[in-house]
A tleap script that builds the chain and sets N, CA, C and O, in Angstrom:
source leaprc.protein.ff14SB
mol = sequence {
  NMET GLN ARG LYS ASP ASP GLU PRO GLU THR
  VAL ARG LYS ARG ILE GLN VAL TYR ARG LYS
  GLU THR SER PRO LEU ILE GLU TYR TYR LYS
  LYS LYS LYS ILE LEU VAL GLY ILE ASP ALA
  SER PRO ARG PRO LYS GLU VAL PHE ASN SER
  VAL ILE ASP VAL VAL GLU ARG GLU ILE PRO
  LYS GLN CGLN
}
set mol.1.N position { -27.826 -89.718 44.819 }
set mol.1.CA position { -26.700 -89.206 44.215 }
set mol.1.C position { -27.172 -87.454 44.508 }
set mol.1.O position { -28.269 -86.896 44.484 }
set mol.2.N position { -26.027 -87.046 44.732 }
set mol.2.CA position { -26.323 -85.506 45.273 }
set mol.2.C position { -25.691 -84.451 44.232 }
set mol.2.O position { -24.470 -84.450 44.077 }
set mol.3.N position { -26.479 -83.583 43.541 }
set mol.3.CA position { -26.001 -82.547 42.772 }
set mol.3.C position { -25.190 -81.770 43.215 }
set mol.3.O position { -25.297 -81.447 44.398 }
set mol.4.N position { -24.096 -81.211 42.385 }
set mol.4.CA position { -23.047 -80.625 42.716 }
set mol.4.C position { -23.529 -79.276 43.444 }
set mol.4.O position { -23.107 -79.008 44.569 }
set mol.5.N position { -24.354 -78.503 42.820 }
set mol.5.CA position { -24.797 -77.335 43.423 }
set mol.5.C position { -25.316 -77.348 44.984 }
set mol.5.O position { -25.377 -76.378 45.740 }
set mol.6.N position { -25.692 -78.787 45.274 }
set mol.6.CA position { -26.297 -79.267 46.534 }
set mol.6.C position { -25.304 -79.445 47.697 }
set mol.6.O position { -25.650 -79.639 48.862 }
set mol.7.N position { -23.925 -79.353 47.225 }
set mol.7.CA position { -23.062 -80.077 47.865 }
set mol.7.C position { -22.592 -78.991 49.239 }
set mol.7.O position { -22.362 -77.840 48.867 }
set mol.8.N position { -22.465 -79.195 50.441 }
set mol.8.CA position { -22.060 -78.522 51.461 }
set mol.8.C position { -21.082 -77.239 51.155 }
set mol.8.O position { -21.342 -76.091 51.519 }
set mol.9.N position { -20.026 -77.595 50.496 }
set mol.9.CA position { -19.170 -76.495 50.247 }
set mol.9.C position { -19.691 -75.640 49.367 }
set mol.9.O position { -19.509 -74.447 49.608 }
set mol.10.N position { -20.493 -76.031 48.086 }
set mol.10.CA position { -21.228 -75.031 47.287 }
set mol.10.C position { -22.269 -74.060 48.234 }
set mol.10.O position { -22.393 -72.835 48.195 }
set mol.11.N position { -22.859 -74.899 48.963 }
set mol.11.CA position { -23.921 -73.896 49.738 }
set mol.11.C position { -23.161 -72.875 50.452 }
set mol.11.O position { -23.551 -71.708 50.416 }
set mol.12.N position { -21.856 -73.289 51.254 }
set mol.12.CA position { -21.580 -72.309 51.950 }
set mol.12.C position { -20.535 -71.400 51.362 }
set mol.12.O position { -20.031 -70.499 52.032 }
set mol.13.N position { -20.218 -71.629 50.150 }
set mol.13.CA position { -19.872 -70.509 49.073 }
set mol.13.C position { -20.740 -69.559 48.750 }
set mol.13.O position { -20.341 -68.396 48.806 }
set mol.14.N position { -22.236 -69.856 48.305 }
set mol.14.CA position { -23.209 -69.273 48.175 }
set mol.14.C position { -23.267 -68.173 49.160 }
set mol.14.O position { -23.143 -66.969 48.937 }
set mol.15.N position { -23.491 -68.814 50.363 }
set mol.15.CA position { -23.778 -67.847 51.546 }
set mol.15.C position { -22.969 -66.825 51.825 }
set mol.15.O position { -23.339 -65.695 52.146 }
set mol.16.N position { -21.605 -67.289 51.680 }
set mol.16.CA position { -20.255 -66.102 51.570 }
set mol.16.C position { -20.531 -65.053 50.761 }
set mol.16.O position { -20.445 -63.889 51.152 }
set mol.17.N position { -20.913 -65.421 49.471 }
set mol.17.CA position { -21.136 -64.619 48.192 }
set mol.17.C position { -22.507 -63.561 48.719 }
set mol.17.O position { -22.538 -62.338 48.580 }
set mol.18.N position { -23.362 -64.250 49.216 }
set mol.18.CA position { -24.896 -63.618 49.762 }
set mol.18.C position { -24.372 -62.554 50.852 }
set mol.18.O position { -24.741 -61.387 50.723 }
set mol.19.N position { -23.556 -62.896 51.882 }
set mol.19.CA position { -23.188 -61.905 52.885 }
set mol.19.C position { -22.487 -60.876 52.481 }
set mol.19.O position { -22.663 -59.716 52.856 }
set mol.20.N position { -21.431 -61.368 51.477 }
set mol.20.CA position { -20.681 -60.164 50.841 }
set mol.20.C position { -21.170 -58.976 49.981 }
set mol.20.O position { -20.850 -57.790 50.052 }
set mol.21.N position { -22.133 -59.681 49.049 }
set mol.21.CA position { -22.306 -58.865 47.749 }
set mol.21.C position { -23.863 -58.291 47.916 }
set mol.21.O position { -24.271 -57.169 47.617 }
set mol.22.N position { -24.572 -59.353 48.459 }
set mol.22.CA position { -26.046 -59.405 48.193 }
set mol.22.C position { -26.674 -58.498 49.816 }
set mol.22.O position { -27.494 -57.580 49.810 }
set mol.23.N position { -26.102 -59.003 50.877 }
set mol.23.CA position { -27.044 -58.294 52.139 }
set mol.23.C position { -26.432 -56.693 52.202 }
set mol.23.O position { -27.130 -55.876 52.804 }
set mol.24.N position { -25.367 -56.307 51.700 }
set mol.24.CA position { -25.059 -54.917 52.021 }
set mol.24.C position { -26.166 -53.930 50.867 }
set mol.24.O position { -26.573 -52.781 51.038 }
set mol.25.N position { -26.414 -54.813 49.772 }
set mol.25.CA position { -27.303 -53.518 48.800 }
set mol.25.C position { -28.462 -53.813 49.508 }
set mol.25.O position { -29.204 -52.832 49.473 }
set mol.26.N position { -28.992 -54.831 50.199 }
set mol.26.CA position { -30.514 -54.599 51.067 }
set mol.26.C position { -30.314 -53.683 51.794 }
set mol.26.O position { -31.206 -52.834 51.762 }
set mol.27.N position { -29.194 -53.416 52.700 }
set mol.27.CA position { -29.251 -52.078 53.691 }
set mol.27.C position { -29.042 -50.763 52.812 }
set mol.27.O position { -29.209 -49.703 53.416 }
set mol.28.N position { -28.752 -50.706 51.675 }
set mol.28.CA position { -28.376 -49.732 50.915 }
set mol.28.C position { -29.688 -48.922 50.289 }
set mol.28.O position { -30.014 -47.739 50.197 }
set mol.29.N position { -30.269 -50.221 49.904 }
set mol.29.CA position { -31.537 -49.745 49.350 }
set mol.29.C position { -32.707 -49.264 50.354 }
set mol.29.O position { -33.524 -48.376 50.116 }
set mol.30.N position { -32.618 -49.992 51.453 }
set mol.30.CA position { -33.358 -49.858 52.770 }
set mol.30.C position { -33.281 -48.058 53.267 }
set mol.30.O position { -34.177 -47.215 53.219 }
set mol.31.N position { -31.878 -47.932 53.722 }
set mol.31.CA position { -31.754 -46.344 53.807 }
set mol.31.C position { -32.094 -45.495 53.084 }
set mol.31.O position { -32.476 -44.442 53.595 }
set mol.32.N position { -32.082 -45.636 51.592 }
set mol.32.CA position { -32.861 -44.811 50.582 }
set mol.32.C position { -34.112 -44.932 50.197 }
set mol.32.O position { -34.481 -44.419 49.141 }
set mol.33.N position { -35.024 -45.688 51.062 }
set mol.33.CA position { -36.256 -46.037 51.402 }
set mol.33.C position { -36.777 -46.469 49.980 }
set mol.33.O position { -37.900 -46.147 49.593 }
set mol.34.N position { -35.975 -47.153 49.284 }
set mol.34.CA position { -36.374 -47.587 47.875 }
set mol.34.C position { -36.522 -49.215 47.780 }
set mol.34.O position { -36.494 -49.842 46.721 }
set mol.35.N position { -36.683 -49.779 49.070 }
set mol.35.CA position { -36.830 -51.310 49.034 }
set mol.35.C position { -37.945 -51.590 49.470 }
set mol.35.O position { -38.389 -51.127 50.520 }
set mol.36.N position { -38.669 -52.543 48.578 }
set mol.36.CA position { -39.986 -52.989 49.061 }
set mol.36.C position { -39.744 -54.450 49.386 }
set mol.36.O position { -39.026 -55.083 48.613 }
set mol.37.N position { -40.271 -55.064 50.459 }
set mol.37.CA position { -40.570 -56.323 50.729 }
set mol.37.C position { -41.702 -56.903 50.244 }
set mol.37.O position { -42.712 -56.235 50.024 }
set mol.38.N position { -41.635 -58.182 50.038 }
set mol.38.CA position { -42.686 -58.928 49.546 }
set mol.38.C position { -42.849 -60.516 50.454 }
set mol.38.O position { -42.007 -61.410 50.372 }
set mol.39.N position { -43.785 -60.576 51.079 }
set mol.39.CA position { -43.856 -62.062 51.644 }
set mol.39.C position { -44.055 -63.117 50.448 }
set mol.39.O position { -44.947 -63.122 49.601 }
set mol.40.N position { -42.986 -64.006 50.608 }
set mol.40.CA position { -43.130 -64.913 49.339 }
set mol.40.C position { -43.648 -66.185 49.912 }
set mol.40.O position { -43.667 -67.189 49.200 }
set mol.41.N position { -44.074 -66.225 51.154 }
set mol.41.CA position { -44.535 -67.326 51.880 }
set mol.41.C position { -46.217 -67.825 51.604 }
set mol.41.O position { -46.635 -68.909 52.011 }
set mol.42.N position { -46.996 -66.921 50.912 }
set mol.42.CA position { -48.388 -67.473 50.207 }
set mol.42.C position { -48.308 -68.184 49.037 }
set mol.42.O position { -47.254 -68.432 48.453 }
set mol.43.N position { -49.398 -68.514 48.688 }
set mol.43.CA position { -49.299 -69.197 47.075 }
set mol.43.C position { -48.807 -68.506 46.136 }
set mol.43.O position { -49.016 -67.294 46.172 }
set mol.44.N position { -47.944 -69.125 44.931 }
set mol.44.CA position { -47.587 -68.283 43.971 }
set mol.44.C position { -48.321 -67.283 43.331 }
set mol.44.O position { -47.781 -66.269 42.889 }
set mol.45.N position { -49.748 -67.547 43.239 }
set mol.45.CA position { -50.350 -66.431 42.715 }
set mol.45.C position { -50.790 -65.265 43.662 }
set mol.45.O position { -50.997 -64.193 43.093 }
set mol.46.N position { -50.936 -65.301 44.801 }
set mol.46.CA position { -50.463 -64.310 45.713 }
set mol.46.C position { -49.588 -63.457 45.739 }
set mol.46.O position { -49.728 -62.235 45.707 }
set mol.47.N position { -48.471 -64.183 45.810 }
set mol.47.CA position { -47.254 -63.472 45.574 }
set mol.47.C position { -46.958 -62.716 44.473 }
set mol.47.O position { -46.281 -61.695 44.597 }
set mol.48.N position { -47.440 -63.140 43.238 }
set mol.48.CA position { -47.353 -62.485 42.045 }
set mol.48.C position { -48.306 -61.576 42.189 }
set mol.48.O position { -47.804 -60.535 41.764 }
set mol.49.N position { -49.526 -61.335 42.586 }
set mol.49.CA position { -50.196 -60.264 42.915 }
set mol.49.C position { -49.581 -59.201 43.690 }
set mol.49.O position { -49.637 -58.026 43.326 }
set mol.50.N position { -49.014 -59.573 44.716 }
set mol.50.CA position { -48.296 -58.484 45.505 }
set mol.50.C position { -47.238 -57.750 44.782 }
set mol.50.O position { -47.025 -56.538 44.809 }
set mol.51.N position { -46.575 -58.718 44.097 }
set mol.51.CA position { -45.434 -57.964 43.095 }
set mol.51.C position { -46.088 -56.960 42.270 }
set mol.51.O position { -45.691 -55.801 42.149 }
set mol.52.N position { -47.246 -57.531 41.635 }
set mol.52.CA position { -47.738 -56.573 40.353 }
set mol.52.C position { -48.390 -55.164 41.279 }
set mol.52.O position { -48.326 -54.020 40.828 }
set mol.53.N position { -48.926 -55.458 42.451 }
set mol.53.CA position { -49.176 -54.467 43.218 }
set mol.53.C position { -48.334 -53.072 43.572 }
set mol.53.O position { -48.696 -51.897 43.627 }
set mol.54.N position { -47.092 -53.706 43.780 }
set mol.54.CA position { -45.865 -52.845 44.158 }
set mol.54.C position { -45.682 -52.365 43.191 }
set mol.54.O position { -45.754 -51.149 43.370 }
set mol.55.N position { -45.427 -52.637 41.982 }
set mol.55.CA position { -44.844 -52.278 40.607 }
set mol.55.C position { -46.086 -51.267 40.031 }
set mol.55.O position { -45.718 -50.218 39.503 }
set mol.56.N position { -47.306 -51.502 40.100 }
set mol.56.CA position { -48.180 -50.706 39.791 }
set mol.56.C position { -48.163 -49.226 40.760 }
set mol.56.O position { -48.192 -48.099 40.266 }
set mol.57.N position { -48.116 -49.483 42.017 }
set mol.57.CA position { -47.991 -48.334 42.708 }
set mol.57.C position { -46.829 -47.586 42.774 }
set mol.57.O position { -46.946 -46.426 43.171 }
set mol.58.N position { -45.500 -48.085 42.405 }
set mol.58.CA position { -44.136 -47.637 42.594 }
set mol.58.C position { -43.814 -47.138 41.197 }
set mol.58.O position { -43.113 -46.126 41.195 }
set mol.59.N position { -44.144 -47.587 40.076 }
set mol.59.CA position { -43.785 -47.267 38.834 }
set mol.59.C position { -45.027 -46.274 38.016 }
set mol.59.O position { -46.103 -46.631 37.537 }
set mol.60.N position { -44.529 -45.204 38.066 }
set mol.60.CA position { -45.866 -44.391 37.225 }
set mol.60.C position { -46.160 -45.178 35.990 }
set mol.60.O position { -45.307 -45.853 35.414 }
set mol.61.N position { -47.362 -45.066 35.620 }
set mol.61.CA position { -48.032 -45.473 34.450 }
set mol.61.C position { -47.645 -44.648 33.456 }
set mol.61.O position { -47.638 -43.446 33.720 }
set mol.62.N position { -47.285 -45.033 32.262 }
set mol.62.CA position { -46.691 -44.266 30.927 }
set mol.62.C position { -48.246 -44.138 30.017 }
set mol.62.O position { -49.030 -44.962 29.545 }
set mol.63.N position { -48.184 -42.802 30.072 }
set mol.63.CA position { -49.530 -42.134 28.907 }
set mol.63.C position { -49.077 -42.271 27.470 }
set mol.63.O position { -49.808 -41.896 26.553 }
savepdb mol mol.pdb
quit
């Protein structure tokens, strides 16, 4: 049994939406130099630590 959201047509639609709506945002934020890439291939704890490092570096601490 295949889930409805795993059917080929559903996946194709998701990719279309990504290309139309999400991909342009990536370029927009890159041009503004406010996009930070995170490598999500390591273990989850390492990815989490990378995200925390970026947040702490990029967002000033409230005093």
